[in-house]
ROKOL-414868 format. One record per residue (C-alpha): x, y, z; residue number from 1; residue in one letter. Coordinates in Angstrom, 1 decimal, decimal comma. Each point is the difference from the previous one (the first is absolute). Layout:
<pts>
PT / xx / yy / zz / i / aa
PT / X / Y / Z / NUM / a
...
</pts>
This chain:
<pts>
PT / xx / yy / zz / i / aa
PT / -114,2 / -49,3 / 141,3 / 1 / m
PT / 2,7 / 2,9 / 0,5 / 2 / k
PT / -1,7 / 3,5 / -0,3 / 3 / e
PT / 3,3 / 1,1 / -2,1 / 4 / n
PT / -0,5 / -2,6 / -2,7 / 5 / q
PT / -0,3 / 1,1 / -3,5 / 6 / i
PT / -1,7 / -3,1 / -1,3 / 7 / l
PT / -1,1 / -3,1 / 2,3 / 8 / g
PT / 0,4 / -3,6 / -1,0 / 9 / p
PT / -3,4 / -0,2 / -1,8 / 10 / s
PT / 0,2 / 3,2 / -1,9 / 11 / d
PT / 0,7 / 0,1 / -3,6 / 12 / r
PT / 1,8 / 3,1 / -1,5 / 13 / p
PT / -0,6 / 1,4 / -3,5 / 14 / p
PT / 2,2 / -1,4 / -3,0 / 15 / l
PT / 2,3 / 3,0 / 0,1 / 16 / a
PT / 0,9 / -0,7 / 3,5 / 17 / r
PT / -0,7 / -3,6 / 0,0 / 18 / w
PT / 2,9 / -0,8 / -2,6 / 19 / l
PT / 3,1 / 2,1 / 1,4 / 20 / p
PT / -1,1 / -1,1 / 3,4 / 21 / l
PT / 0,0 / -3,5 / -1,0 / 22 / s
PT / 3,2 / 0,4 / -1,8 / 23 / i
PT / 2,0 / 1,5 / 2,9 / 24 / q
PT / -0,8 / -3,3 / 1,6 / 25 / h
PT / 1,5 / -1,8 / -2,7 / 26 / v
PT / 3,1 / 1,9 / 0,4 / 27 / f
PT / 0,2 / -0,8 / 3,6 / 28 / a
PT / -0,1 / -3,6 / -0,5 / 29 / m
PT / 1,7 / -0,7 / -3,1 / 30 / f
PT / 3,6 / 0,1 / 1,1 / 31 / g
PT / -0,5 / -2,4 / 2,9 / 32 / a
PT / -2,3 / -2,3 / -1,9 / 33 / t
PT / 2,2 / -0,2 / -3,0 / 34 / i
PT / 3,5 / -0,5 / 2,5 / 35 / l
PT / -1,5 / -2,9 / 1,5 / 36 / v
PT / -0,1 / -2,3 / -3,4 / 37 / p
PT / 3,3 / 1,5 / -1,1 / 38 / l
PT / 1,8 / -1,0 / 3,1 / 39 / l
PT / -1,6 / -3,7 / -0,1 / 40 / t
PT / 0,2 / -0,9 / -3,9 / 41 / g
PT / -3,8 / 0,6 / -0,5 / 42 / l
PT / -1,8 / 2,1 / -2,8 / 43 / s
PT / -0,6 / 3,7 / 1,3 / 44 / p
PT / -2,9 / 0,5 / -2,7 / 45 / s
PT / -1,6 / -3,3 / 1,5 / 46 / t
PT / 0,5 / 1,7 / 3,4 / 47 / a
PT / -1,7 / 3,0 / -1,2 / 48 / l
PT / -2,9 / -2,3 / -1,5 / 49 / f
PT / -0,5 / -1,9 / 3,6 / 50 / t
PT / 0,3 / 3,3 / 1,9 / 51 / a
PT / -2,9 / 1,5 / -1,8 / 52 / g
PT / -2,1 / -2,8 / -0,2 / 53 / t
PT / 0,7 / -1,0 / 3,5 / 54 / g
PT / -0,7 / 3,2 / 1,4 / 55 / t
PT / -3,7 / -0,2 / -2,0 / 56 / l
PT / -0,4 / -3,4 / 1,6 / 57 / i
PT / 0,5 / 1,6 / 3,6 / 58 / y
PT / -2,3 / 2,8 / -1,0 / 59 / i
PT / -2,4 / -2,6 / -0,6 / 60 / l
PT / 0,5 / -1,9 / 2,9 / 61 / i
PT / -0,1 / 3,0 / 2,1 / 62 / t
PT / -3,1 / 1,4 / -1,4 / 63 / g
PT / 1,8 / 2,9 / -1,4 / 64 / a
PT / 0,1 / 1,6 / 3,4 / 65 / k
PT / 3,8 / -0,1 / 0,7 / 66 / v
PT / 2,3 / 2,1 / -2,0 / 67 / p
PT / 2,7 / -2,2 / -0,2 / 68 / a
PT / 2,6 / -0,6 / -2,9 / 69 / f
PT / 2,2 / -3,4 / -0,1 / 70 / l
PT / 3,3 / -0,5 / -1,8 / 71 / g
PT / 2,7 / -2,1 / 0,2 / 72 / s
PT / 1,1 / -1,3 / 3,6 / 73 / s
PT / 3,7 / 0,5 / 0,9 / 74 / f
PT / -0,4 / -2,4 / 3,3 / 75 / a
PT / -0,1 / -2,9 / -2,5 / 76 / f
PT / 3,1 / 0,9 / -2,0 / 77 / i
PT / 2,1 / -1,9 / 1,9 / 78 / p
PT / -2,1 / -3,0 / 0,0 / 79 / a
PT / -0,7 / 0,3 / -3,8 / 80 / l
PT / 3,9 / 0,0 / -0,6 / 81 / t
PT / 1,0 / -2,6 / 1,9 / 82 / s
PT / -2,9 / -2,5 / -0,8 / 83 / i
PT / 0,7 / 1,1 / -3,7 / 84 / g
PT / 3,4 / -0,7 / 0,4 / 85 / s
PT / -0,3 / -3,4 / 1,5 / 86 / a
PT / -3,1 / -1,3 / -1,4 / 87 / y
PT / -1,2 / 2,5 / -3,1 / 88 / g
PT / -1,9 / 2,7 / -0,1 / 89 / m
PT / -3,2 / -2,1 / -0,9 / 90 / p
PT / 0,4 / -1,6 / 3,4 / 91 / y
PT / 0,4 / 3,4 / 1,8 / 92 / a
PT / -3,2 / 1,4 / -1,8 / 93 / l
PT / -1,6 / -3,5 / 1,3 / 94 / g
PT / 1,2 / 1,0 / 3,4 / 95 / g
PT / -1,5 / 3,4 / -0,5 / 96 / a
PT / -3,4 / -1,1 / -1,3 / 97 / f
PT / -0,5 / -2,1 / 3,1 / 98 / v
PT / 1,0 / 3,0 / 2,6 / 99 / a
PT / -2,9 / 1,9 / -1,8 / 100 / g
PT / -2,3 / -2,8 / 1,1 / 101 / l
PT / 1,4 / 0,0 / 3,3 / 102 / f
PT / -0,7 / 3,5 / 0,3 / 103 / y
PT / -3,8 / -1,1 / -0,8 / 104 / a
PT / 0,0 / -2,5 / 2,8 / 105 / l
PT / 1,2 / 2,1 / 2,4 / 106 / v
PT / -2,8 / 2,8 / -1,2 / 107 / a
PT / -2,7 / -2,9 / 0,5 / 108 / g
PT / 1,3 / -0,7 / 3,5 / 109 / i
PT / -0,4 / 4,0 / 0,6 / 110 / i
PT / -3,5 / -0,4 / -1,4 / 111 / r
PT / -1,0 / -2,5 / 2,6 / 112 / v
PT / 1,8 / 0,7 / 2,8 / 113 / a
PT / 0,4 / 3,6 / -0,3 / 114 / g
PT / 3,3 / 1,8 / 0,5 / 115 / k
PT / 0,1 / 0,4 / 3,6 / 116 / g
PT / 2,8 / -2,5 / 0,0 / 117 / w
PT / 1,9 / 2,1 / -2,5 / 118 / l
PT / -0,4 / 3,0 / 2,3 / 119 / d
PT / 1,9 / -1,9 / 2,9 / 120 / k
PT / 2,3 / -1,2 / -2,2 / 121 / a
PT / 0,9 / 3,2 / -2,2 / 122 / l
PT / -0,9 / 2,7 / 2,7 / 123 / p
PT / 0,9 / 3,6 / -1,1 / 124 / p
PT / 3,7 / 0,0 / 1,4 / 125 / v
PT / 0,8 / -3,0 / -2,5 / 126 / v
PT / -1,9 / 1,3 / -3,0 / 127 / i
PT / 1,3 / 3,9 / 0,3 / 128 / g
PT / 3,5 / -1,3 / 0,2 / 129 / s
PT / -0,2 / -2,2 / -2,8 / 130 / v
PT / -1,5 / 2,8 / -2,2 / 131 / i
PT / 2,9 / 2,3 / 1,4 / 132 / i
PT / 2,0 / -2,9 / -1,3 / 133 / v
PT / -1,6 / -0,4 / -3,3 / 134 / i
PT / 0,5 / 3,9 / -0,5 / 135 / g
PT / 3,6 / 0,0 / 1,0 / 136 / l
PT / 0,9 / -3,0 / -1,5 / 137 / n
PT / -0,6 / 1,5 / -3,6 / 138 / l
PT / 1,8 / 3,2 / 1,1 / 139 / a
PT / 3,6 / -1,4 / -1,3 / 140 / p
PT / -1,3 / -0,7 / -3,1 / 141 / t
PT / -1,5 / 3,6 / -0,5 / 142 / a
PT / 3,3 / 1,2 / 1,2 / 143 / m
PT / 1,9 / -2,0 / -2,6 / 144 / k
PT / -2,1 / 1,0 / -2,9 / 145 / s
PT / 0,5 / 3,4 / 0,9 / 146 / a
PT / 3,8 / 0,2 / 0,6 / 147 / m
PT / 1,8 / -3,1 / -2,2 / 148 / y
PT / 0,0 / -0,7 / -3,6 / 149 / d
PT / 0,0 / -3,5 / -1,6 / 150 / a
PT / 3,4 / -0,5 / 0,8 / 151 / a
PT / -0,4 / 0,6 / 3,5 / 152 / d
PT / 2,1 / 3,1 / 0,2 / 153 / n
PT / -1,3 / 3,1 / 1,9 / 154 / y
PT / -1,5 / 2,9 / -2,4 / 155 / s
PT / -0,4 / 3,3 / 1,3 / 156 / l
PT / -2,3 / 0,5 / -3,4 / 157 / t
PT / -1,9 / -2,7 / 1,1 / 158 / y
PT / -0,6 / 1,4 / 3,6 / 159 / f
PT / -0,8 / 3,6 / -1,4 / 160 / l
PT / -2,9 / -1,6 / -2,3 / 161 / i
PT / -1,4 / -1,8 / 3,0 / 162 / a
PT / -0,1 / 3,0 / 2,3 / 163 / l
PT / -1,5 / 2,0 / -2,9 / 164 / v
PT / -2,5 / -2,5 / -0,6 / 165 / t
PT / -0,7 / -0,5 / 3,7 / 166 / l
PT / -0,2 / 3,8 / 0,4 / 167 / g
PT / -2,5 / 0,5 / -3,1 / 168 / i
PT / -2,2 / -2,4 / 1,7 / 169 / a
PT / 0,4 / 1,4 / 3,5 / 170 / i
PT / -1,1 / 3,6 / -1,7 / 171 / i
PT / -2,9 / -1,7 / -1,6 / 172 / a
PT / -1,1 / -1,7 / 3,2 / 173 / t
PT / 0,0 / 3,1 / 2,3 / 174 / i
PT / -0,7 / 2,6 / -2,3 / 175 / f
PT / -1,9 / -1,0 / -3,1 / 176 / f
PT / -3,8 / 0,3 / 0,4 / 177 / k
PT / -3,2 / -1,9 / -1,2 / 178 / g
PT / 0,6 / -2,6 / -2,8 / 179 / f
PT / 3,7 / 0,8 / -0,3 / 180 / f
PT / 0,7 / -0,9 / 3,6 / 181 / n
PT / -1,4 / -3,7 / -0,8 / 182 / t
PT / 2,4 / -0,1 / -2,9 / 183 / l
PT / 3,4 / 0,6 / 2,3 / 184 / s
PT / 1,5 / -3,3 / -0,6 / 185 / i
PT / -0,8 / 0,1 / -3,9 / 186 / l
PT / 1,3 / 3,5 / 0,2 / 187 / i
PT / 3,3 / -0,6 / 1,9 / 188 / g
PT / 0,5 / -2,9 / -2,5 / 189 / l
PT / -0,5 / 2,1 / -3,1 / 190 / v
PT / 2,0 / 3,0 / 1,6 / 191 / g
PT / 2,9 / -2,2 / 0,8 / 192 / g
PT / -0,2 / -2,1 / -3,6 / 193 / y
PT / -0,1 / 3,5 / -1,6 / 194 / i
PT / 3,1 / 1,3 / 2,0 / 195 / f
PT / 2,1 / -3,1 / -0,9 / 196 / t
PT / -0,7 / 0,7 / -3,6 / 197 / l
PT / 0,8 / 3,8 / 0,2 / 198 / i
PT / 3,2 / -1,4 / 1,8 / 199 / m
PT / 1,0 / -2,3 / -2,8 / 200 / g
PT / -0,5 / 2,3 / -2,8 / 201 / t
PT / 2,3 / 2,7 / 1,6 / 202 / i
PT / 2,4 / -2,3 / 1,4 / 203 / f
PT / 0,2 / -3,2 / -2,3 / 204 / p
PT / 2,3 / -1,6 / 2,7 / 205 / a
PT / -3,1 / -0,3 / 2,3 / 206 / y
PT / -2,5 / -1,2 / -2,6 / 207 / k
PT / -1,9 / -2,6 / 1,8 / 208 / l
PT / -3,3 / -0,5 / -1,9 / 209 / i
PT / 0,7 / -2,6 / -3,2 / 210 / d
PT / -3,1 / 0,1 / -2,3 / 211 / f
PT / 1,7 / -3,2 / -1,9 / 212 / s
PT / -2,3 / -2,3 / 2,1 / 213 / i
PT / -3,1 / 1,6 / -0,9 / 214 / v
PT / 0,9 / 0,0 / -4,1 / 215 / s
PT / 0,9 / -3,6 / 0,3 / 216 / n
PT / -2,8 / -1,1 / 1,8 / 217 / a
PT / -3,0 / -1,3 / -2,1 / 218 / a
PT / -3,4 / 1,5 / 0,1 / 219 / w
PT / -2,0 / -2,9 / 1,1 / 220 / f
PT / 1,1 / -3,3 / 1,4 / 221 / g
PT / -1,5 / -2,9 / 2,4 / 222 / l
PT / 1,8 / -0,4 / 3,6 / 223 / p
PT / 1,7 / -3,2 / 0,4 / 224 / s
PT / -1,3 / -2,6 / 2,2 / 225 / f
PT / 0,9 / -3,0 / 1,6 / 226 / a
PT / -1,8 / -3,0 / 2,0 / 227 / i
PT / 0,8 / -0,8 / 3,6 / 228 / p
PT / 0,9 / -3,5 / 1,1 / 229 / k
PT / 0,0 / -1,4 / 3,7 / 230 / f
PT / 2,2 / -1,5 / 2,3 / 231 / s
PT / 0,0 / -0,4 / 4,0 / 232 / l
PT / 2,9 / 2,0 / 1,1 / 233 / v
PT / -0,4 / 3,0 / -2,4 / 234 / p
PT / -4,0 / 0,0 / 1,4 / 235 / i
PT / 1,1 / -0,2 / 3,6 / 236 / v
PT / 2,8 / 2,9 / -0,7 / 237 / t
PT / -2,8 / 2,2 / -1,3 / 238 / f
PT / -2,7 / -0,8 / 2,7 / 239 / v
PT / 2,8 / 0,9 / 2,5 / 240 / i
PT / 0,9 / 3,4 / -1,8 / 241 / v
PT / -3,8 / 0,6 / -0,1 / 242 / s
PT / -0,3 / 0,2 / 3,6 / 243 / l
PT / 1,7 / 3,0 / -0,1 / 244 / a
PT / -1,5 / 1,5 / -3,1 / 245 / t
PT / -3,3 / -0,5 / 1,7 / 246 / i
PT / 0,9 / 2,3 / 2,8 / 247 / c
PT / 1,7 / 2,7 / -2,7 / 248 / e
PT / -3,7 / -0,3 / -1,3 / 249 / h
PT / -1,6 / 0,7 / 3,2 / 250 / l
PT / 2,5 / 2,9 / 0,5 / 251 / g
PT / -1,0 / 1,5 / -3,3 / 252 / d
PT / -3,8 / -0,2 / 0,4 / 253 / t
PT / 0,6 / 1,5 / 3,5 / 254 / l
PT / 2,1 / 2,9 / -1,6 / 255 / v
PT / -2,7 / 0,2 / -2,7 / 256 / t
PT / -2,7 / 0,1 / 2,5 / 257 / s
PT / 1,9 / 2,9 / 1,9 / 258 / r
PT / 0,4 / 2,1 / -3,2 / 259 / v
PT / -3,4 / -0,4 / -1,5 / 260 / v
PT / -1,5 / 0,6 / 3,4 / 261 / g
PT / -2,1 / -3,5 / -0,3 / 262 / k
PT / 0,3 / -3,3 / 2,2 / 263 / d
PT / 0,7 / -2,3 / -3,0 / 264 / f
PT / 0,4 / -2,8 / 2,8 / 265 / y
PT / -3,9 / 0,2 / 0,4 / 266 / k
PT / -1,3 / 0,9 / -3,6 / 267 / d
PT / 0,3 / -1,6 / -2,2 / 268 / p
PT / 2,1 / -2,7 / 2,7 / 269 / g
PT / 3,5 / -0,9 / 0,4 / 270 / l
PT / -1,1 / -3,4 / -1,5 / 271 / h
PT / -0,9 / 1,5 / -3,2 / 272 / r
PT / 3,1 / 2,3 / -0,5 / 273 / t
PT / 2,1 / -3,2 / 0,8 / 274 / l
PT / -1,9 / -2,1 / -2,3 / 275 / l
PT / 0,1 / 2,8 / -2,6 / 276 / g
PT / 4,0 / 0,2 / 0,4 / 277 / d
PT / 0,3 / -3,7 / -0,1 / 278 / g
PT / -1,9 / -0,6 / -3,0 / 279 / l
PT / 2,1 / 2,8 / -1,9 / 280 / a
PT / 2,9 / -2,2 / 1,0 / 281 / t
PT / -1,1 / -3,3 / -1,2 / 282 / s
PT / -1,1 / 1,7 / -3,2 / 283 / w
PT / 3,0 / 1,5 / -0,6 / 284 / a
PT / 2,0 / -3,2 / 0,5 / 285 / a
PT / -2,5 / -1,6 / -2,2 / 286 / l
PT / 1,3 / 2,2 / -2,7 / 287 / w
PT / 3,8 / 0,2 / 0,8 / 288 / g
PT / -0,1 / 3,3 / 1,9 / 289 / g
PT / 1,7 / 0,6 / 3,3 / 290 / p
PT / -2,2 / 0,0 / 3,1 / 291 / p
PT / -2,3 / 2,9 / 0,7 / 292 / n
PT / -0,1 / 2,0 / 3,0 / 293 / t
PT / -1,6 / 3,5 / 1,1 / 294 / t
PT / 2,1 / 2,8 / -0,8 / 295 / y
PT / 1,3 / 2,7 / 2,2 / 296 / g
PT / 1,0 / 2,0 / -2,7 / 297 / e
PT / -3,6 / 0,7 / -1,2 / 298 / n
PT / -1,0 / 0,3 / 3,9 / 299 / i
PT / 2,4 / 2,9 / 0,1 / 300 / g
PT / -1,5 / 1,8 / -3,4 / 301 / v
PT / -3,6 / -0,2 / 2,0 / 302 / m
PT / 1,7 / 1,1 / 3,2 / 303 / a
PT / 1,5 / 3,3 / -2,0 / 304 / i
PT / -2,9 / 0,5 / -2,4 / 305 / t
PT / -3,0 / -0,6 / 2,3 / 306 / k
PT / -1,7 / -1,8 / -3,0 / 307 / v
PT / -1,1 / -3,5 / 1,1 / 308 / y
PT / -2,2 / -1,0 / -2,7 / 309 / s
PT / -0,4 / -3,6 / -1,1 / 310 / v
PT / -0,9 / 1,1 / -3,6 / 311 / w
PT / 3,5 / 1,7 / -0,3 / 312 / v
PT / 1,7 / -3,2 / 1,4 / 313 / i
PT / -2,0 / -2,3 / -2,3 / 314 / g
PT / 1,2 / 2,5 / -2,8 / 315 / g
PT / 3,7 / -0,4 / 0,7 / 316 / a
PT / -0,8 / -3,9 / -0,1 / 317 / a
PT / -1,7 / 0,6 / -3,4 / 318 / v
PT / 3,3 / 1,8 / -1,4 / 319 / i
PT / 2,2 / -2,4 / 1,5 / 320 / a
PT / -1,6 / -2,8 / -2,2 / 321 / v
PT / 0,1 / 2,2 / -3,2 / 322 / l
PT / 3,7 / 0,7 / 0,7 / 323 / l
PT / 0,7 / -3,7 / 0,4 / 324 / s
PT / -1,1 / -0,1 / -4,0 / 325 / f
PT / 0,7 / 3,6 / -1,2 / 326 / i
PT / 3,9 / -0,6 / 0,4 / 327 / q
PT / 1,2 / 3,6 / -1,1 / 328 / k
PT / -1,8 / 1,4 / 2,8 / 329 / f
PT / 1,9 / -2,3 / 2,6 / 330 / g
PT / 3,1 / 0,6 / -1,5 / 331 / a
PT / -0,7 / 4,2 / 0,3 / 332 / i
PT / -0,6 / -0,6 / 3,9 / 333 / i
PT / 3,0 / -2,3 / -0,1 / 334 / q
PT / 2,1 / 3,2 / -1,0 / 335 / t
PT / -0,6 / 1,7 / 3,3 / 336 / i
PT / 3,3 / 0,5 / 1,4 / 337 / p
PT / 0,8 / -1,5 / 3,3 / 338 / g
PT / 0,9 / 3,4 / 2,0 / 339 / p
PT / -3,6 / 1,0 / -1,1 / 340 / v
PT / -1,4 / -3,2 / 1,5 / 341 / m
PT / 2,2 / 0,4 / 3,1 / 342 / g
PT / -0,7 / 3,5 / 0,7 / 343 / g
PT / -4,0 / -1,3 / 0,2 / 344 / i
PT / 0,5 / -3,0 / 1,7 / 345 / s
PT / 1,8 / 2,2 / 3,0 / 346 / m
PT / -3,5 / 1,5 / 0,5 / 347 / l
PT / -2,3 / -2,8 / -0,5 / 348 / l
PT / 2,3 / -2,6 / 1,9 / 349 / y
PT / 0,3 / 2,4 / 2,7 / 350 / g
PT / -3,9 / 0,5 / 0,1 / 351 / l
PT / -0,3 / -4,0 / 0,9 / 352 / i
PT / 2,2 / 0,1 / 2,8 / 353 / a
PT / -1,8 / 3,2 / 1,2 / 354 / s
PT / -3,0 / -1,9 / 0,0 / 355 / s
PT / 1,5 / -2,7 / 1,9 / 356 / g
PT / 1,1 / 2,6 / 2,7 / 357 / l
PT / -3,9 / 1,4 / -0,1 / 358 / r
PT / -1,4 / -3,3 / 0,6 / 359 / t
PT / 2,3 / -0,2 / 3,3 / 360 / i
PT / -1,2 / 3,3 / 1,2 / 361 / v
PT / -3,6 / 0,2 / -0,8 / 362 / e
PT / -0,3 / -3,6 / 1,6 / 363 / s
PT / 1,6 / 1,0 / 3,1 / 364 / g
PT / 2,9 / -2,4 / 0,0 / 365 / v
PT / 1,6 / 0,6 / 3,6 / 366 / d
PT / 3,9 / -0,3 / -0,4 / 367 / y
PT / 0,2 / 0,3 / 3,8 / 368 / k
PT / -0,8 / -3,4 / -0,3 / 369 / d
PT / 3,5 / -2,0 / -0,4 / 370 / n
PT / -1,9 / -2,6 / -2,0 / 371 / r
PT / -1,5 / 2,2 / -2,7 / 372 / n
PT / 3,7 / 1,8 / -0,1 / 373 / l
PT / 1,4 / -3,3 / -0,3 / 374 / t
PT / -2,2 / -1,3 / -3,1 / 375 / i
PT / 0,3 / 3,2 / -1,6 / 376 / s
PT / 3,8 / -0,2 / 0,3 / 377 / s
PT / 1,0 / -3,4 / -1,0 / 378 / v
PT / -2,7 / 0,5 / -3,3 / 379 / i
PT / 1,6 / 3,1 / -1,0 / 380 / l
PT / 3,9 / -1,1 / 0,4 / 381 / v
PT / -0,8 / -3,5 / -1,8 / 382 / i
PT / -2,2 / 1,6 / -2,8 / 383 / g
PT / 2,2 / 3,2 / -0,7 / 384 / i
PT / 3,2 / -1,7 / 0,5 / 385 / g
PT / -0,6 / -2,8 / -2,4 / 386 / g
PT / -0,6 / -3,0 / 2,6 / 387 / g
PT / 0,3 / -3,5 / -1,8 / 388 / l
PT / -1,1 / -3,4 / 0,8 / 389 / l
PT / 1,4 / -2,8 / -2,0 / 390 / e
PT / 0,2 / -3,7 / -0,1 / 391 / f
PT / 0,5 / -2,8 / -2,5 / 392 / h
PT / -2,6 / -2,2 / -1,2 / 393 / v
PT / 1,2 / -3,3 / -1,5 / 394 / g
PT / 3,3 / 0,6 / -2,2 / 395 / k
PT / -0,5 / 2,7 / -2,2 / 396 / d
PT / -2,8 / 2,2 / 1,4 / 397 / f
PT / 0,6 / 3,0 / 2,6 / 398 / v
PT / -3,0 / 1,3 / 1,8 / 399 / f
PT / 0,4 / 3,5 / 1,0 / 400 / s
PT / -2,4 / 2,8 / 1,8 / 401 / l
PT / 1,1 / 3,4 / 0,5 / 402 / g
PT / -0,7 / 3,5 / 0,2 / 403 / g
PT / -3,5 / 0,9 / 0,5 / 404 / v
PT / -1,2 / -3,6 / 0,0 / 405 / a
PT / 2,4 / -0,9 / 2,7 / 406 / l
PT / -0,6 / 3,0 / 2,2 / 407 / a
PT / -3,9 / -0,6 / -0,3 / 408 / t
PT / 0,2 / -3,7 / 1,1 / 409 / v
PT / 2,3 / 0,9 / 2,7 / 410 / v
PT / -2,4 / 2,7 / 1,2 / 411 / g
PT / -2,9 / -2,5 / 0,0 / 412 / i
PT / 2,1 / -2,4 / 2,3 / 413 / l
PT / 1,0 / 2,7 / 2,4 / 414 / l
PT / -3,3 / 1,2 / 0,4 / 415 / n
PT / -1,2 / -3,3 / 0,9 / 416 / f
PT / 3,1 / -1,0 / 1,9 / 417 / i
PT / 0,5 / 3,4 / 2,2 / 418 / l
PT / -2,5 / 0,2 / 3,0 / 419 / p
PT / -2,2 / 3,0 / -0,2 / 420 / s
PT / -1,5 / 2,0 / 3,1 / 421 / k
PT / -3,3 / -1,5 / -0,7 / 422 / d
PT / 1,5 / -3,6 / -0,1 / 423 / k
PT / 1,8 / 0,7 / 3,3 / 424 / e
PT / -3,4 / 1,4 / 1,6 / 425 / k
</pts>
């Protein structure tokens, strides 16, 4: 346990603090969680429902020991879009459902055989480099939100709003004390939002917040749900992609361990965290939501606020479920301008990459060894540079593996192929 933590994993804050702390996590995960369904043709309300309920499943499986929020996975976007286009979205959801069960299978192997084989397959040089890629791979998304409007035109106004939002969040993180320090991300978001409202009032040409979506939204409504279907090619595709997302889970769990100061690989055990992630993914697919994954954005919030309470994460999960039914609240959050989210993301995504650097440094990875230097170099270039492996399966379907997923697979292969000093001895 860290000495400077404000709330540990098992600590429950009083309600007056609990609610705003949980809302802060909702703000952190909301944009990415609804973006995946918007990009893939799924329902944002359903994504909120499955993210919240999936997080509660994860908390249950891990014995309420790991503070992790599960939201929509970006790694599965290529598979969702390609399978959805070639076979139909129900078959993509079927592939996602089986991918979650594959997580459970790997979790069972870890439970029986231990994680020694994982330590050999995924040493710190691989995991640390992949974590860096995860953070920096999101950096263009943050900067695009911070600088470009909906028509992809550069906007100095957008960049100014993003910088003001980032500045407020940094000031709250560095200079605020006590309870207000724990709300630094929320303070940054609210401050950026108010600044945008003021700019839009003084200069109508720069009005970016439109409340019509709020007035047009119903107060209550059911999320739309879909039923998965199953076919061999979609299943195989999602299982292959899940190899990379399992590695992403390992990296996120390691980062969370570093942030919180507890070894979650040992307690509650990697098999339980992976099982929770897998069951949450299968659960999401069963209801028509995108696959889930542990969210780096929320890890970043914990790193800044030093609040690691599972109760706070659980509160955020409940709020997400409520938002999926109370549509006006979801509409209000959707009015948050892109540059405000971009300003906050500059800080959050950078913290993920910095956690990868910390993993490498604290693990004592020797970069005088050309083997380690080679593995890191290739992972970083493929992951950040947008490497893509693509080939045709049958007549209509194109299988693709790129970005973080491809970098992870290549890193694992290099770790097995390249001789180490120990092997040479």
